[in-house]
C-alpha positions as CSV (number, residue, x, y, z in Angstrom):
1,M,0.0,0.0,0.0
2,S,1.4,3.4,-1.0
3,K,1.9,6.2,1.5
4,R,-0.6,8.3,-0.2
5,L,-3.2,5.4,0.0
6,F,-2.5,4.7,3.6
7,L,-2.9,8.4,4.6
8,C,-6.3,8.4,2.7
9,V,-7.6,5.4,4.5
10,F,-6.4,6.7,7.9
11,F,-8.1,10.1,7.3
12,L,-11.4,8.4,6.4
13,L,-11.4,6.1,9.4
14,F,-10.5,9.1,11.6
15,V,-13.5,11.1,10.3
16,F,-15.8,8.1,10.7
17,L,-14.8,7.3,14.3
18,S,-14.9,10.9,15.5
19,N,-18.0,12.2,13.7
20,S,-20.3,9.4,12.8
21,Y,-22.4,9.3,15.9
22,A,-25.1,11.6,17.4
23,V,-25.8,9.7,20.5
24,P,-28.7,10.3,22.8
25,Q,-28.6,8.3,26.1
26,Y,-30.7,6.3,28.3
27,Y,-31.1,7.6,32.0
28,T,-32.3,5.2,34.6
29,F,-33.4,6.5,38.0
30,E,-34.3,4.3,41.0
31,G,-35.7,5.2,44.4
32,T,-38.7,4.9,46.7
33,V,-42.1,6.6,47.3
34,R,-41.8,9.5,49.8
35,S,-45.4,10.5,49.9
36,I,-48.8,10.1,48.3
37,A,-51.7,12.6,48.4
38,D,-54.6,10.4,47.0
39,G,-57.8,12.2,46.3
40,G,-59.2,8.9,45.2
41,A,-58.2,7.1,48.4
42,T,-57.6,3.8,47.1
43,I,-56.4,4.3,43.6
44,A,-52.6,4.2,44.4
45,E,-53.1,1.2,46.8
46,V,-55.0,-0.6,44.1
47,Q,-52.1,-0.1,41.7
48,G,-49.7,-1.3,44.2
49,F,-48.1,1.9,45.4
50,S,-47.6,3.0,49.0
51,V,-45.0,5.0,51.0
52,G,-41.7,3.2,50.7
53,S,-42.6,1.4,47.5
54,S,-39.6,0.9,45.1
55,I,-39.9,2.6,41.8
56,D,-37.7,3.2,38.7
57,Y,-37.9,5.1,35.5
58,T,-35.9,5.0,32.3
59,V,-35.8,8.1,30.1
60,L,-34.4,8.8,26.8
61,I,-32.5,12.2,26.9
62,D,-30.9,14.1,24.0
63,F,-29.4,17.4,25.4
64,D,-28.6,18.5,21.9
65,A,-32.1,17.9,20.2
66,D,-35.1,20.0,20.5
67,G,-37.9,19.3,23.0
68,Y,-41.4,19.6,21.9
69,I,-45.1,19.0,22.5
70,L,-46.9,16.4,20.4
71,Q,-50.2,17.6,19.1
72,P,-53.2,15.2,18.3
73,D,-52.6,15.6,14.6
74,G,-49.0,14.7,14.9
75,S,-47.6,18.1,14.5
76,R,-44.9,19.4,17.0
77,D,-44.8,22.6,19.0
78,I,-41.0,23.2,19.5
79,M,-40.0,24.4,22.8
80,E,-37.9,27.6,22.2
81,D,-35.0,28.4,24.2
82,G,-35.0,31.9,25.8
83,Y,-35.9,34.1,28.8
84,G,-39.2,33.2,30.8
85,P,-42.4,35.2,30.6
86,E,-43.4,37.6,33.3
87,P,-42.4,37.6,36.1
88,Y,-39.5,35.3,35.3
89,T,-37.9,37.5,32.7
90,D,-34.6,37.1,34.3
91,N,-34.5,33.3,34.0
92,Y,-33.0,31.7,31.0
93,L,-34.7,28.4,29.8
94,D,-32.8,25.8,27.8
95,Y,-35.0,23.1,26.4
96,F,-33.9,19.6,25.3
97,Y,-35.5,16.3,24.2
98,A,-36.8,13.7,26.8
99,E,-38.9,10.8,26.2
100,F,-40.4,8.3,28.8
101,I,-39.3,4.7,27.9
102,S,-40.4,2.5,30.9
103,G,-41.0,2.4,34.7
104,T,-43.3,1.9,37.5
105,V,-45.8,4.8,37.0
106,L,-49.2,5.4,38.0
107,T,-51.8,4.5,35.4
108,N,-54.5,6.8,34.4
109,N,-57.2,5.0,32.3
110,S,-59.1,8.2,31.6
111,V,-56.4,9.9,29.4
112,P,-58.3,11.2,26.4
113,S,-57.1,10.2,23.0
114,D,-56.5,14.0,22.0
115,A,-54.2,14.6,25.0
116,L,-51.0,16.5,24.3
117,I,-47.8,14.5,24.9
118,T,-44.7,16.2,26.2
119,Y,-41.3,15.2,25.1
120,Y,-39.0,17.8,26.8
121,G,-36.8,18.7,29.5
122,V,-35.6,22.2,30.6
123,E,-32.7,23.7,32.3
124,E,-33.8,26.9,34.0
125,E,-31.1,29.1,35.2
126,Y,-32.1,31.9,37.6
127,G,-31.0,35.3,36.9
128,Q,-31.2,38.5,39.1
129,G,-31.5,37.9,42.8
130,T,-30.3,34.3,42.7
131,P,-27.5,34.2,40.1
132,G,-25.9,30.9,39.4
133,T,-28.7,28.8,40.7
134,V,-30.6,26.4,38.4
135,D,-33.5,23.7,38.2
136,T,-33.4,21.1,35.6
137,D,-36.6,19.2,35.1
138,L,-38.0,16.5,32.7
139,A,-41.8,16.9,31.8
140,L,-43.1,13.5,30.5
141,L,-46.2,11.8,29.4
142,T,-49.4,14.0,29.3
143,M,-51.2,16.5,31.5
144,Y,-53.4,13.7,32.7
145,D,-50.5,11.5,34.1
146,R,-47.7,14.0,34.3
147,L,-44.3,12.7,35.5
148,S,-41.6,15.1,36.4
149,I,-38.0,14.2,37.4
150,G,-35.8,17.2,38.4
151,A,-33.0,18.5,40.5
152,G,-31.2,21.7,41.3
153,L,-28.4,20.7,39.0
154,F,-26.8,21.9,35.6
155,I,-27.1,19.4,32.8
156,E,-23.4,18.6,33.1
157,E,-24.0,17.6,36.7
158,W,-26.4,14.8,35.6
159,I,-24.0,12.0,36.7
160,V,-24.5,8.5,38.1
161,G,-25.1,8.8,41.8
162,A,-26.8,12.4,41.7
163,S,-30.1,12.7,43.7
164,F,-33.3,13.8,42.0
165,E,-36.9,14.3,42.9
166,G,-39.7,12.4,41.1
167,L,-43.3,13.8,41.0
168,Q,-46.2,12.1,39.3
169,Y,-49.7,13.7,39.1
170,I,-52.8,11.8,38.0
171,W,-55.9,13.8,37.2
172,N,-59.4,12.8,35.9
173,N,-63.0,13.9,36.4
174,E,-63.4,11.9,39.6
175,S,-60.0,12.1,41.5
176,S,-56.3,13.0,41.6
177,I,-53.2,11.7,43.0
178,L,-50.0,13.4,43.7
179,M,-47.0,11.0,44.3
180,Q,-43.6,12.2,45.3
181,S,-40.4,10.1,45.3
182,D,-36.7,10.3,46.1
183,L,-34.6,9.0,43.2
184,I,-31.0,8.4,42.5
185,L,-29.5,8.3,38.9
186,T,-28.1,4.7,38.7
187,N,-27.2,4.2,35.0
188,I,-26.4,6.3,31.9
189,S,-26.1,4.1,28.7
190,D,-25.8,5.0,25.0
191,V,-28.3,4.3,22.5
192,A,-27.2,2.1,19.7
193,P,-25.4,4.9,17.4
194,V,-26.4,5.6,13.8
195,P,-24.0,6.8,11.4
196,E,-24.8,10.3,10.0
197,P,-25.7,10.4,6.4
198,S,-22.5,12.6,5.5
199,T,-20.2,10.2,7.0
200,I,-21.9,7.2,5.2
201,V,-21.4,9.0,1.9
202,L,-17.7,9.9,2.7
203,M,-17.0,6.2,3.6
204,G,-18.7,5.0,0.6
205,L,-16.5,7.2,-1.6
206,G,-13.5,6.1,0.2
207,L,-14.2,2.5,-0.3
208,V,-15.0,2.9,-4.1
209,G,-11.8,4.7,-4.5
210,L,-9.9,1.7,-2.8
211,A,-11.7,-0.7,-4.9
212,G,-10.6,1.2,-8.0
213,Y,-7.1,1.4,-6.9
214,G,-6.9,-2.2,-6.2
215,R,-8.4,-3.2,-9.6
216,K,-5.8,-0.9,-11.3
217,R,-2.9,-2.6,-9.6
218,M,-4.3,-6.0,-10.6
219,N,-4.5,-4.9,-14.3
220,R,-0.9,-3.8,-14.4
């Protein structure tokens, strides 16, 4: 293999390995129920929840992707980064993508078919009066079975072992439940990476070039 060909292959491999993946990650939270305010009296008990019950949630998070609210017609309302509305105009909100995957959640059998579904988290950094403080929360499921997971941490502080608070609110026409939990982030794992289209094209061109080079050498 000539020096020029070797350098070409090395460059293609370097580009492929360094730029081919845009990787969201699975975040797993585990903990116990701290309190239950049950307007339906027995709803939580029937579903097997009580103070001290073990719970876990797995959430798909991509801090580089847009968070959004999914409309009944399939359209998406993108959550725009920026300063909050009155009276929170000093607070900056940085939205990102979050999706509930699995876990021990309360079930609401009265969620309407046209309920809005939320796929976002937000890092809210406080401004005047409390500089340098932050809350980061995930807003998951629908307004009828809302699951929130949050902590007073910056995004880069979401590491294994960090403490979080879980909050699930169930609402229907007859009753409501508010369940709070203490959570620990126990695992972060990558989603199976998908090569970016530009990298696939580049690798394809490189392989075609190598094939042509090899054929040319054989015909000499």
